[in-house]
N, C-alpha and C positions, 0 to 999 in steps of 0.2 A: 232468093238470096244466094249469093255466090258461095262456093266452097271456101274461099279465102276468108269471107266474112264469118262463116261458121267456125273456122279454125281460130280466128281472133277472139270470138266469143268464148270458145273453150279455153283458150290460153288465159283469158281474164278471170276465169272462175277461181274461187278460193276453195280448193278441195277440202281443207280442214273445216271450213265453215259448213260445207255440205255434209261432211261426216258428222259433225256435232249436231246439225239439224236433224239428221236421221236418228242419232242417238237420243236426242230429246224426245222424239216421237215414240221411241221404244224403251224409255228409261226404266219403266217398271219391269219389263222383260229382262233387261240387262241385270238389274238387281236380283231378279229371280235366278238367273244363271249362277251368280255368285253364291246366293243362299243355297242353291241346290248342290253346288260342289262342296260346301261346308257340311250341310245336313246329310246328304246321301253318301258322300265319299270321304268325309272327314278331312278335307283339304284345309290345313291351317297355315300352309306355306305354299304359295302358288309356284314357287321355284322347285318345290319338292312335293308334287301332288300325290305321290304314292305313299308318303310317310304319314301314318296315322298316329296322333298323340293319344295317350290313354289317360283317363281320369285316375287319380289316386283312389284306392279302395274306399276311403272315408268320404271322398267327394262323390263317388258313384252312389254310395248309400244315401247320402244327403239328397242327391239329384232325384233318385227314384222315389224318395219320400216326399219332397217338397216341390219339385219342378213341374210345370205344366207339360213340358216336352221331356219325357223321361228316358230317352235314348241314352245309353251309357256305354255302348260298344267302343266308342271313341269320342274325343272332344268335338263338339259341334258349335260351341258358343251360343247355344240356344237353351235357356232354362224356362223363361216365361214369355219370351217373344219380343221384348222391348228392343233388344239390340238389332234383331233382324228388321223390325219395323222402322228403325231409325236410319237404316242404310239409305244413301242417296248418291246421286251423281253430282260431281262438282266439275264444271266446265272451265277450261282454260283455252287460250287461243289455238293451241296445236294438239290438245288432248283433253280427255276427260278421265277422272278417277272416281273410284267408288270409295266413299267415306261414311262415317257414322257420327252423329252428334249425340249419341247415347253417352251419358256420364260415365258409365262403367268402362266404355272404350277409352275415353280420353284420360281417365284417372287410374284405371286398374290394369286393363289389358295391354294397351299400347306400349307401356314401358317394358313389358315382358318380351324379350327377344323372340320367343317362340310364336307369338301372335302378330308380329310386325307386318308380315306379308300375307295375312289371312284375307284381307280385302283386295280384290282384283281378280283377274281371270287367268286361268292356266292356259297353256297352249291349246289344249283340247277345247276349252271353253271359248277361246278366241275364234275357233272355227265356227262355233255356234253363233257367235257375235257377227261374224262376216255374213253368214246366211241370213241372219235376222235383219241386218242393215242394207244388204245388197239391193233389194227391190226399191227402197226409198232413194238410195243414192242414184240408181239408174234412172228412176223417174225424174229426179231433180236435174240430172244431166240432160235428159231428153228435152225437158222444158226449156232449159237454157239455150239449147241449140235451136 
């Protein structure tokens, strides 16, 4: 195969599709990255990753008493685990987003401004995402050539 043919094949590739395919293969790992930044670092706003929100004292007492996941150092959005378990990737033509179909998210949390940007990846987590997807993307590009 001539180099010009390989270049034409490369130019015809849909890079967005390749990235989405790689993300589909690693969707559980991508969700775990988002969960980790909420649980371990208290990221409730991906645009302000160092800002940790605190529970009200009464909420912290309630969480320590009733929740399965009793961490109260900062807000984690994890009491019993349903919200974390409901997280998923939604794919669009040129991107994918992390969402939840948990009823608490759609009815209680999302309207509160302080949680609007909790789902998604921080700049630091995007570095982890690139490392995670890179091998699959390179493999797909090599196969296409």
